[in-house]
C-alpha positions in Angstrom: -41.2 14.4 -64.8 -41.8 11.7 -67.1 -39.8 8.7 -67.7 -38.6 7.9 -71.4 -35.5 6.2 -72.4 -33.5 8.0 -75.0 -30.0 7.1 -76.5 -26.9 9.3 -77.3 -23.6 8.9 -78.7 -20.8 11.2 -79.1 -19.7 11.1 -82.8 -16.9 13.9 -83.1 -15.1 16.3 -81.0 -13.0 19.3 -82.3 -10.8 21.7 -80.1 -12.1 25.0 -79.3 -11.1 28.0 -76.8 -7.7 29.3 -75.9 -4.9 26.9 -77.1 -7.5 24.3 -77.9 -7.8 23.0 -74.2 -11.6 22.9 -74.5 -13.7 20.7 -77.1 -17.1 20.9 -78.8 -18.8 17.7 -79.0 -21.2 16.4 -81.9 -23.8 13.8 -80.7 -26.3 11.7 -82.0 -29.6 11.5 -80.4 -32.3 8.7 -80.8 -35.6 8.3 -79.5 -36.7 5.1 -81.2 -36.6 3.7 -85.0 -36.1 6.5 -87.5 -35.5 9.2 -85.0 -31.8 9.5 -85.0 -30.7 13.2 -85.1 -27.4 14.8 -85.1 -26.8 17.9 -82.7 -23.9 20.1 -82.2 -22.9 21.0 -78.6 -23.5 19.8 -75.3 -26.2 22.6 -74.1 -28.4 21.9 -77.1 -28.3 18.3 -76.2 -29.0 19.0 -72.5 -31.9 21.3 -73.5 -33.3 18.1 -75.1 -32.7 15.8 -72.5 -33.9 17.9 -69.7 -36.6 20.0 -70.5 -37.4 20.5 -67.1 -35.4 23.5 -65.7 -36.2 22.3 -61.9 -34.2 19.0 -62.8 -30.6 19.4 -62.0 -29.5 17.3 -64.7 -26.9 15.3 -63.1 -27.8 12.2 -64.7 -27.7 13.7 -67.9 -24.2 14.9 -67.4 -23.4 11.6 -66.3 -24.6 9.9 -69.4 -22.8 12.7 -71.5 -19.4 11.6 -69.6 -20.1 7.8 -70.6 -20.7 8.9 -74.1 -17.4 10.9 -74.2 -15.5 7.8 -72.5 -16.9 5.7 -75.2 -16.0 8.0 -78.1 -12.4 8.3 -76.9 -12.1 4.4 -76.6 -13.5 3.9 -80.3 -16.5 2.2 -79.0 -19.6 2.8 -81.4 -21.9 2.0 -78.5 -25.1 4.2 -77.4 -25.7 5.4 -73.8 -29.1 5.4 -72.5 -30.7 8.2 -70.8 -31.7 8.0 -68.0 -30.6 4.6 -67.1 -27.0 5.1 -68.1 -26.7 1.6 -69.8 -24.3 1.0 -72.8 -25.6 -0.8 -75.9 -24.4 -1.7 -79.1 -27.8 -1.1 -80.9 -30.7 -0.2 -78.5 -33.2 -1.2 -81.2 -32.1 -4.8 -81.1 -32.6 -7.5 -78.4 -29.8 -6.8 -76.1 -29.9 -9.4 -73.2 -28.1 -6.8 -70.7 -30.9 -4.4 -71.6 -33.5 -7.0 -71.4 -32.7 -8.7 -68.4 -32.1 -5.4 -66.6 -35.8 -4.5 -67.8 -37.1 -7.6 -66.3 -35.4 -7.1 -62.8 -36.7 -3.4 -62.7 -40.1 -4.5 -63.7 -40.1 -7.4 -61.0 -39.3 -4.6 -58.2 -42.3 -2.3 -59.6 -44.5 -5.6 -59.6 -43.7 -6.1 -55.8 -44.3 -2.4 -55.1 -47.7 -3.1 -56.6 -48.2 -6.1 -54.5 -47.8 -8.7 -57.2 -44.9 -10.5 -55.4 -45.3 -13.8 -57.4 -45.4 -12.2 -60.8 -42.4 -10.1 -59.8 -40.4 -13.3 -58.6 -41.1 -15.0 -61.9 -39.7 -11.9 -63.7 -36.6 -12.1 -61.5 -36.2 -15.7 -62.1 -36.4 -15.2 -65.8 -33.9 -12.5 -65.6 -31.5 -14.5 -63.9 -31.9 -17.5 -66.2 -31.0 -15.4 -69.2 -28.3 -13.7 -67.5 -26.9 -17.2 -66.7 -27.3 -18.8 -70.3 -29.5 -17.3 -72.9 -30.0 -20.2 -75.1 -32.5 -20.3 -78.0 -34.8 -22.5 -76.3 -34.7 -20.6 -73.0 -35.1 -17.3 -74.9 -38.2 -18.7 -76.9 -39.6 -19.8 -73.7 -39.0 -16.3 -71.9 -40.7 -14.6 -75.0 -43.7 -16.7 -74.6 -44.1 -16.3 -70.8 -43.7 -12.5 -71.2 -46.3 -12.4 -73.9 -48.7 -14.3 -71.9 -48.4 -12.3 -68.7 -48.9 -9.0 -70.7 -52.3 -10.1 -72.3 -55.6 -9.3 -70.9 -57.4 -6.4 -69.7 -58.7 -5.2 -66.2 -56.8 -6.7 -63.4 -53.8 -7.9 -65.6 -50.4 -6.7 -65.7 -51.5 -4.1 -68.3 -53.9 -2.5 -65.8 -51.5 -1.2 -63.3 -51.1 2.1 -61.4 -48.7 2.2 -58.6 -49.7 4.5 -55.7 -47.7 6.2 -52.8 -48.4 5.4 -49.2 -50.6 8.0 -48.8 -52.7 6.0 -51.6 -52.2 8.9 -54.3 -51.2 7.8 -57.7 -47.2 7.7 -58.2 -47.1 9.2 -61.8 -43.5 8.7 -62.3 -43.1 5.0 -61.2 -46.6 4.3 -63.2 -44.9 5.9 -66.4 -41.7 4.0 -65.6 -43.9 0.7 -65.3 -45.3 1.4 -68.7 -42.2 1.9 -70.5 -40.6 -1.3 -69.2 -44.0 -3.0 -69.9 -43.9 -1.6 -73.6 -40.0 -2.6 -74.0 -40.7 -6.2 -72.7 -43.6 -6.7 -75.0 -41.6 -5.6 -77.8 -38.9 -8.2 -76.7 -41.7 -10.9 -76.3 -43.0 -10.4 -80.0 -39.3 -10.6 -81.3 -39.8 -7.8 -83.7 -42.9 -9.4 -85.2 -45.9 -7.3 -85.9 -48.2 -7.2 -82.8 -51.4 -7.1 -84.2 -54.6 -8.0 -82.2 -52.0 -9.8 -79.6 -50.8 -6.4 -78.5 -51.4 -5.3 -74.8 -54.8 -3.5 -74.2 -53.2 -0.1 -73.7 -51.3 -0.4 -76.8 -54.4 -1.2 -78.8 -55.9 2.0 -77.5 -53.1 4.2 -78.2 
């Protein structure tokens, strides 16, 4: 199963069934810039979110419940799947999302055996969560960009292994997803050009 963060939002509901006790929901689904789609019905959305029929989909149902709750309170926020995080705009620098990514990244770095780098990402996350000033944000952007540059042996050249020494595809894919989002944070929406991480230049 591949880790890929996607965002959903409930945008309408209408009564259906006997005496209108049930409801049909309309959702918006977004994978990235320019990808917003509107989909009618929970089943169609779940088919999009959970293509693997061997996966129970409990996380997807939880995210739908959170999207319903946001709609019923009048919130325009998006719900991340599979993270379950709630953000106003998933395509902007949201400090809650950025710092949670840093904390997850720090954990994966420790699993990979880079405890020092993991500790630094944890420290940056806690500093930004305490007080995200313009100076601290720019310092964090610069440090993240510096840590993600380079080729073999750098933080771009990471494959996480299980205890039996076989590659852990899920954690490695999650690592790459976090690495990509943190790089986007580091450039602050600017064009990456030749400063992009090695894997991004090859893609």
